[in-house]
ZALUM-544140 format. One record per atom (N, C-alpha, C): residue number from 1; residue in three letters; atom name; x, y, z. Coordinates in nm, 2 decimals, always signed. Layout:
# ZALUM-544140
{tipa NUM ALA CA {X Y Z}}
...
***
This chain:
# ZALUM-544140
{tipa 1 UNK N {-2.25 +6.28 -1.19}}
{tipa 1 UNK CA {-2.11 +6.24 -1.16}}
{tipa 1 UNK C {-2.11 +6.12 -1.07}}
{tipa 2 UNK N {-2.21 +6.12 -0.97}}
{tipa 2 UNK CA {-2.21 +6.01 -0.88}}
{tipa 2 UNK C {-2.25 +5.88 -0.96}}
{tipa 3 UNK N {-2.33 +5.89 -1.06}}
{tipa 3 UNK CA {-2.36 +5.77 -1.13}}
{tipa 3 UNK C {-2.24 +5.71 -1.20}}
{tipa 4 UNK N {-2.15 +5.80 -1.26}}
{tipa 4 UNK CA {-2.03 +5.75 -1.32}}
{tipa 4 UNK C {-1.94 +5.68 -1.23}}
{tipa 5 UNK N {-1.93 +5.73 -1.11}}
{tipa 5 UNK CA {-1.84 +5.67 -1.01}}
{tipa 5 UNK C {-1.89 +5.53 -0.97}}
{tipa 6 UNK N {-2.02 +5.52 -0.95}}
{tipa 6 UNK CA {-2.08 +5.39 -0.91}}
{tipa 6 UNK C {-2.07 +5.29 -1.02}}
{tipa 7 UNK N {-2.08 +5.33 -1.14}}
{tipa 7 UNK CA {-2.07 +5.24 -1.25}}
{tipa 7 UNK C {-1.93 +5.19 -1.27}}
{tipa 8 UNK N {-1.83 +5.27 -1.24}}
{tipa 8 UNK CA {-1.69 +5.22 -1.25}}
{tipa 8 UNK C {-1.66 +5.12 -1.14}}
{tipa 9 UNK N {-1.72 +5.15 -1.02}}
{tipa 9 UNK CA {-1.70 +5.05 -0.91}}
{tipa 9 UNK C {-1.76 +4.92 -0.94}}
{tipa 10 UNK N {-1.88 +4.92 -1.00}}
{tipa 10 UNK CA {-1.94 +4.79 -1.03}}
{tipa 10 UNK C {-1.86 +4.71 -1.14}}
{tipa 11 UNK N {-1.81 +4.78 -1.23}}
{tipa 11 UNK CA {-1.73 +4.72 -1.34}}
{tipa 11 UNK C {-1.60 +4.66 -1.28}}
{tipa 12 UNK N {-1.54 +4.73 -1.19}}
{tipa 12 UNK CA {-1.41 +4.68 -1.13}}
{tipa 12 UNK C {-1.44 +4.56 -1.05}}
{tipa 13 UNK N {-1.55 +4.56 -0.98}}
{tipa 13 UNK CA {-1.59 +4.45 -0.89}}
{tipa 13 UNK C {-1.62 +4.33 -0.98}}
{tipa 14 UNK N {-1.69 +4.34 -1.09}}
{tipa 14 UNK CA {-1.73 +4.23 -1.17}}
{tipa 14 UNK C {-1.60 +4.17 -1.24}}
{tipa 15 UNK N {-1.51 +4.26 -1.28}}
{tipa 15 UNK CA {-1.38 +4.21 -1.34}}
{tipa 15 UNK C {-1.30 +4.13 -1.24}}
{tipa 16 UNK N {-1.30 +4.18 -1.11}}
{tipa 16 UNK CA {-1.23 +4.10 -1.01}}
{tipa 16 UNK C {-1.30 +3.97 -0.98}}
{tipa 17 UNK N {-1.43 +3.97 -0.98}}
{tipa 17 UNK CA {-1.51 +3.85 -0.96}}
{tipa 17 UNK C {-1.49 +3.75 -1.07}}
{tipa 18 UNK N {-1.48 +3.80 -1.19}}
{tipa 18 UNK CA {-1.45 +3.71 -1.30}}
{tipa 18 UNK C {-1.31 +3.64 -1.29}}
{tipa 19 UNK N {-1.21 +3.72 -1.24}}
{tipa 19 UNK CA {-1.08 +3.67 -1.22}}
{tipa 19 UNK C {-1.08 +3.57 -1.11}}
{tipa 20 UNK N {-1.15 +3.59 -1.01}}
{tipa 20 UNK CA {-1.16 +3.49 -0.90}}
{tipa 20 UNK C {-1.23 +3.36 -0.95}}
{tipa 21 UNK N {-1.33 +3.38 -1.03}}
{tipa 21 UNK CA {-1.40 +3.26 -1.09}}
{tipa 21 UNK C {-1.30 +3.18 -1.18}}
{tipa 22 UNK N {-1.22 +3.25 -1.26}}
{tipa 22 UNK CA {-1.12 +3.18 -1.34}}
{tipa 22 UNK C {-1.02 +3.11 -1.26}}
{tipa 23 UNK N {-0.97 +3.17 -1.15}}
{tipa 23 UNK CA {-0.88 +3.12 -1.07}}
{tipa 23 UNK C {-0.93 +2.99 -0.99}}
{tipa 24 UNK N {-1.06 +3.01 -0.95}}
{tipa 24 UNK CA {-1.12 +2.89 -0.88}}
{tipa 24 UNK C {-1.14 +2.77 -0.97}}
{tipa 25 UNK N {-1.18 +2.80 -1.10}}
{tipa 25 UNK CA {-1.20 +2.69 -1.19}}
{tipa 25 UNK C {-1.07 +2.63 -1.23}}
{tipa 26 UNK N {-0.96 +2.71 -1.24}}
{tipa 26 UNK CA {-0.83 +2.66 -1.27}}
{tipa 26 UNK C {-0.78 +2.57 -1.16}}
{tipa 27 UNK N {-0.80 +2.61 -1.03}}
{tipa 27 UNK CA {-0.76 +2.53 -0.92}}
{tipa 27 UNK C {-0.83 +2.40 -0.91}}
{tipa 28 UNK N {-0.96 +2.40 -0.94}}
{tipa 28 UNK CA {-1.04 +2.28 -0.94}}
{tipa 28 UNK C {-0.99 +2.18 -1.05}}
{tipa 29 UNK N {-0.96 +2.23 -1.17}}
{tipa 29 UNK CA {-0.91 +2.15 -1.28}}
{tipa 29 UNK C {-0.78 +2.09 -1.24}}
{tipa 30 UNK N {-0.69 +2.17 -1.17}}
{tipa 30 UNK CA {-0.56 +2.12 -1.13}}
{tipa 30 UNK C {-0.57 +2.01 -1.03}}
{tipa 31 UNK N {-0.66 +2.03 -0.93}}
{tipa 31 UNK CA {-0.69 +1.92 -0.83}}
{tipa 31 UNK C {-0.74 +1.79 -0.90}}
{tipa 32 UNK N {-0.83 +1.81 -1.00}}
{tipa 32 UNK CA {-0.88 +1.69 -1.07}}
{tipa 32 UNK C {-0.77 +1.62 -1.14}}
{tipa 33 UNK N {-0.69 +1.69 -1.21}}
{tipa 33 UNK CA {-0.58 +1.63 -1.28}}
{tipa 33 UNK C {-0.48 +1.55 -1.18}}
{tipa 34 UNK N {-0.45 +1.61 -1.07}}
{tipa 34 UNK CA {-0.37 +1.55 -0.97}}
{tipa 34 UNK C {-0.43 +1.42 -0.92}}
{tipa 35 UNK N {-0.56 +1.43 -0.89}}
{tipa 35 UNK CA {-0.63 +1.31 -0.85}}
{tipa 35 UNK C {-0.63 +1.20 -0.95}}
{tipa 36 UNK N {-0.65 +1.23 -1.07}}
{tipa 36 UNK CA {-0.65 +1.13 -1.18}}
{tipa 36 UNK C {-0.51 +1.06 -1.19}}
{tipa 37 UNK N {-0.40 +1.14 -1.18}}
{tipa 37 UNK CA {-0.27 +1.09 -1.19}}
{tipa 37 UNK C {-0.24 +1.00 -1.07}}
{tipa 38 UNK N {-0.28 +1.04 -0.95}}
{tipa 38 UNK CA {-0.26 +0.96 -0.83}}
{tipa 38 UNK C {-0.34 +0.83 -0.83}}
{tipa 39 UNK N {-0.46 +0.83 -0.89}}
{tipa 39 UNK CA {-0.54 +0.71 -0.90}}
{tipa 39 UNK C {-0.46 +0.61 -0.99}}
{tipa 40 UNK N {-0.40 +0.65 -1.10}}
{tipa 40 UNK CA {-0.33 +0.56 -1.19}}
{tipa 40 UNK C {-0.20 +0.51 -1.11}}
{tipa 41 UNK N {-0.14 +0.60 -1.04}}
{tipa 41 UNK CA {-0.02 +0.55 -0.96}}
{tipa 41 UNK C {-0.06 +0.45 -0.86}}
{tipa 42 UNK N {-0.17 +0.47 -0.79}}
{tipa 42 UNK CA {-0.21 +0.37 -0.69}}
{tipa 42 UNK C {-0.25 +0.24 -0.76}}
{tipa 43 UNK N {-0.31 +0.25 -0.87}}
{tipa 43 UNK CA {-0.35 +0.12 -0.94}}
{tipa 43 UNK C {-0.23 +0.05 -0.98}}
{tipa 44 UNK N {-0.12 +0.11 -1.03}}
{tipa 44 UNK CA {+0.00 +0.04 -1.08}}
{tipa 44 UNK C {+0.07 -0.01 -0.96}}
{tipa 45 UNK N {+0.07 +0.06 -0.84}}
{tipa 45 UNK CA {+0.14 +0.01 -0.72}}
{tipa 45 UNK C {+0.07 -0.12 -0.67}}
{tipa 46 UNK N {-0.06 -0.12 -0.68}}
{tipa 46 UNK CA {-0.14 -0.24 -0.63}}
{tipa 46 UNK C {-0.11 -0.36 -0.72}}
{tipa 47 UNK N {-0.10 -0.33 -0.85}}
{tipa 47 UNK CA {-0.07 -0.44 -0.95}}
{tipa 47 UNK C {+0.07 -0.49 -0.92}}
{tipa 48 UNK N {+0.17 -0.40 -0.90}}
{tipa 48 UNK CA {+0.30 -0.45 -0.87}}
{tipa 48 UNK C {+0.32 -0.52 -0.74}}
{tipa 49 UNK N {+0.25 -0.48 -0.64}}
{tipa 49 UNK CA {+0.25 -0.55 -0.51}}
{tipa 49 UNK C {+0.19 -0.69 -0.52}}
{tipa 50 UNK N {+0.08 -0.70 -0.58}}
{tipa 50 UNK CA {+0.01 -0.83 -0.59}}
{tipa 50 UNK C {+0.09 -0.92 -0.68}}
{tipa 51 UNK N {+0.15 -0.87 -0.79}}
{tipa 51 UNK CA {+0.24 -0.95 -0.87}}
{tipa 51 UNK C {+0.35 -1.01 -0.80}}
{tipa 52 UNK N {+0.42 -0.93 -0.72}}
{tipa 52 UNK CA {+0.54 -0.98 -0.64}}
{tipa 52 UNK C {+0.49 -1.08 -0.54}}
{tipa 53 UNK N {+0.38 -1.07 -0.48}}
{tipa 53 UNK CA {+0.34 -1.16 -0.38}}
{tipa 53 UNK C {+0.31 -1.30 -0.44}}
{tipa 54 UNK N {+0.25 -1.30 -0.56}}
{tipa 54 UNK CA {+0.22 -1.42 -0.63}}
{tipa 54 UNK C {+0.36 -1.49 -0.67}}
{tipa 55 UNK N {+0.45 -1.41 -0.72}}
{tipa 55 UNK CA {+0.58 -1.47 -0.76}}
{tipa 55 UNK C {+0.65 -1.53 -0.64}}
{tipa 56 UNK N {+0.65 -1.46 -0.52}}
{tipa 56 UNK CA {+0.72 -1.50 -0.41}}
{tipa 56 UNK C {+0.66 -1.63 -0.35}}
{tipa 57 UNK N {+0.53 -1.64 -0.36}}
{tipa 57 UNK CA {+0.46 -1.76 -0.31}}
{tipa 57 UNK C {+0.50 -1.88 -0.40}}
{tipa 58 UNK N {+0.50 -1.86 -0.53}}
{tipa 58 UNK CA {+0.53 -1.97 -0.62}}
{tipa 58 UNK C {+0.68 -2.01 -0.61}}
{tipa 59 UNK N {+0.77 -1.91 -0.58}}
{tipa 59 UNK CA {+0.91 -1.94 -0.57}}
{tipa 59 UNK C {+0.94 -2.03 -0.44}}
{tipa 60 UNK N {+0.86 -2.01 -0.34}}
{tipa 60 UNK CA {+0.88 -2.08 -0.21}}
{tipa 60 UNK C {+0.80 -2.21 -0.20}}
{tipa 61 UNK N {+0.73 -2.24 -0.31}}
{tipa 61 UNK CA {+0.64 -2.36 -0.30}}
{tipa 61 UNK C {+0.73 -2.49 -0.30}}
{tipa 62 UNK N {+0.69 -2.58 -0.22}}
{tipa 62 UNK CA {+0.77 -2.70 -0.20}}
{tipa 62 UNK C {+0.77 -2.79 -0.33}}
{tipa 63 UNK N {+0.67 -2.78 -0.41}}
{tipa 63 UNK CA {+0.66 -2.86 -0.54}}
{tipa 63 UNK C {+0.75 -2.80 -0.64}}
{tipa 64 UNK N {+0.80 -2.68 -0.63}}
{tipa 64 UNK CA {+0.88 -2.62 -0.73}}
{tipa 64 UNK C {+1.03 -2.61 -0.69}}
{tipa 65 UNK N {+1.07 -2.71 -0.60}}
{tipa 65 UNK CA {+1.21 -2.71 -0.57}}
{tipa 65 UNK C {+1.25 -2.64 -0.43}}
{tipa 66 UNK N {+1.15 -2.59 -0.37}}
{tipa 66 UNK CA {+1.17 -2.53 -0.23}}
{tipa 66 UNK C {+1.17 -2.64 -0.13}}
{tipa 67 UNK N {+1.20 -2.60 +0.00}}
{tipa 67 UNK CA {+1.20 -2.71 +0.10}}
{tipa 67 UNK C {+1.07 -2.70 +0.18}}
{tipa 68 UNK N {+1.03 -2.81 +0.23}}
{tipa 68 UNK CA {+0.91 -2.82 +0.31}}
{tipa 68 UNK C {+0.94 -2.77 +0.45}}
{tipa 69 UNK N {+0.83 -2.76 +0.53}}
{tipa 69 UNK CA {+0.84 -2.70 +0.66}}
{tipa 69 UNK C {+0.93 -2.79 +0.75}}
{tipa 70 UNK N {+0.91 -2.92 +0.74}}
{tipa 70 UNK CA {+0.99 -3.02 +0.82}}
{tipa 70 UNK C {+1.14 -3.01 +0.78}}
{tipa 71 UNK N {+1.17 -2.99 +0.65}}
{tipa 71 UNK CA {+1.31 -2.98 +0.61}}
{tipa 71 UNK C {+1.37 -2.85 +0.66}}
{tipa 72 UNK N {+1.29 -2.74 +0.66}}
{tipa 72 UNK CA {+1.34 -2.61 +0.71}}
{tipa 72 UNK C {+1.37 -2.62 +0.86}}
{tipa 73 UNK N {+1.28 -2.69 +0.94}}
{tipa 73 UNK CA {+1.30 -2.70 +1.08}}
{tipa 73 UNK C {+1.42 -2.79 +1.11}}
{tipa 74 UNK N {+1.44 -2.89 +1.03}}
{tipa 74 UNK CA {+1.56 -2.98 +1.05}}
{tipa 74 UNK C {+1.69 -2.90 +1.02}}
{tipa 75 UNK N {+1.68 -2.81 +0.92}}
{tipa 75 UNK CA {+1.80 -2.73 +0.89}}
{tipa 75 UNK C {+1.83 -2.62 +1.00}}
{tipa 76 UNK N {+1.72 -2.56 +1.05}}
{tipa 76 UNK CA {+1.74 -2.44 +1.14}}
{tipa 76 UNK C {+1.75 -2.49 +1.28}}
{tipa 77 UNK N {+1.69 -2.60 +1.32}}
{tipa 77 UNK CA {+1.69 -2.65 +1.46}}
{tipa 77 UNK C {+1.72 -2.80 +1.46}}
{tipa 78 UNK N {+1.84 -2.83 +1.44}}
{tipa 78 UNK CA {+1.88 -2.98 +1.43}}
{tipa 78 UNK C {+1.86 -3.05 +1.56}}
{tipa 79 UNK N {+1.89 -2.97 +1.67}}
{tipa 79 UNK CA {+1.88 -3.04 +1.81}}
{tipa 79 UNK C {+1.73 -3.07 +1.84}}
{tipa 80 UNK N {+1.64 -2.99 +1.80}}
{tipa 80 UNK CA {+1.50 -3.03 +1.83}}
{tipa 80 UNK C {+1.45 -3.14 +1.75}}
{tipa 81 UNK N {+1.49 -3.15 +1.62}}
{tipa 81 UNK CA {+1.45 -3.26 +1.54}}
{tipa 81 UNK C {+1.51 -3.39 +1.59}}
{tipa 82 UNK N {+1.64 -3.38 +1.63}}
{tipa 82 UNK CA {+1.70 -3.51 +1.69}}
{tipa 82 UNK C {+1.63 -3.55 +1.81}}
{tipa 83 UNK N {+1.59 -3.46 +1.90}}
{tipa 83 UNK CA {+1.52 -3.49 +2.02}}
{tipa 83 UNK C {+1.39 -3.56 +1.99}}
{tipa 84 UNK N {+1.32 -3.51 +1.89}}
{tipa 84 UNK CA {+1.19 -3.56 +1.85}}
{tipa 84 UNK C {+1.21 -3.71 +1.80}}
{tipa 85 UNK N {+1.31 -3.73 +1.72}}
{tipa 85 UNK CA {+1.32 -3.86 +1.66}}
{tipa 85 UNK C {+1.38 -3.96 +1.76}}
{tipa 86 UNK N {+1.45 -3.92 +1.86}}
{tipa 86 UNK CA {+1.50 -4.01 +1.96}}
{tipa 86 UNK C {+1.40 -4.05 +2.06}}
{tipa 87 UNK N {+1.30 -3.97 +2.08}}
{tipa 87 UNK CA {+1.19 -4.01 +2.18}}
{tipa 87 UNK C {+1.11 -4.12 +2.11}}
{tipa 88 UNK N {+1.10 -4.23 +2.18}}
{tipa 88 UNK CA {+1.03 -4.34 +2.12}}
{tipa 88 UNK C {+0.88 -4.34 +2.16}}
{tipa 89 UNK N {+0.80 -4.27 +2.08}}
{tipa 89 UNK CA {+0.66 -4.27 +2.10}}
{tipa 89 UNK C {+0.61 -4.18 +2.21}}
{tipa 90 UNK N {+0.70 -4.12 +2.29}}
{tipa 90 UNK CA {+0.66 -4.04 +2.40}}
{tipa 90 UNK C {+0.65 -3.89 +2.35}}
{tipa 91 UNK N {+0.53 -3.85 +2.34}}
{tipa 91 UNK CA {+0.51 -3.71 +2.29}}
{tipa 91 UNK C {+0.47 -3.61 +2.39}}
{tipa 92 UNK N {+0.50 -3.65 +2.52}}
{tipa 92 UNK CA {+0.46 -3.55 +2.63}}
{tipa 92 UNK C {+0.57 -3.44 +2.63}}
{tipa 93 UNK N {+0.53 -3.32 +2.66}}
{tipa 93 UNK CA {+0.63 -3.21 +2.67}}
{tipa 93 UNK C {+0.72 -3.23 +2.79}}
{tipa 94 UNK N {+0.84 -3.19 +2.77}}
{tipa 94 UNK CA {+0.95 -3.20 +2.87}}
{tipa 94 UNK C {+0.96 -3.08 +2.96}}
{tipa 95 UNK N {+0.91 -2.96 +2.91}}
{tipa 95 UNK CA {+0.92 -2.84 +2.99}}
{tipa 95 UNK C {+0.78 -2.79 +3.02}}
{tipa 96 UNK N {+0.76 -2.75 +3.14}}
{tipa 96 UNK CA {+0.63 -2.70 +3.19}}
{tipa 96 UNK C {+0.64 -2.55 +3.23}}
{tipa 97 UNK N {+0.55 -2.47 +3.17}}
{tipa 97 UNK CA {+0.54 -2.33 +3.21}}
{tipa 97 UNK C {+0.66 -2.25 +3.16}}
{tipa 98 UNK N {+0.69 -2.14 +3.23}}
{tipa 98 UNK CA {+0.81 -2.05 +3.22}}
{tipa 98 UNK C {+0.87 -2.02 +3.08}}
{tipa 99 UNK N {+0.96 -1.93 +3.09}}
{tipa 99 UNK CA {+1.02 -1.88 +2.96}}
{tipa 99 UNK C {+1.13 -1.98 +2.93}}
***
């Protein structure tokens, strides 16, 4: 009788071990699938970001109808550009130190 009891215990343990193995393999496959999906998502995001950066650089290029740095400074700070042009050859700074 003791032999039957022990045989049943070993069968139950091996069935539970098989179930754990299937569960473990299933989880590993799920993690692998998620990793593959995220790799493709990251790749597409990188492509989208680099594509936008190239387009933005070309759109602001001075040769394609944008304004140059000097034109932008003249538009944003007209008083500084007027002060530069009115000084006749004197390129020394007028302010020393401080904020």
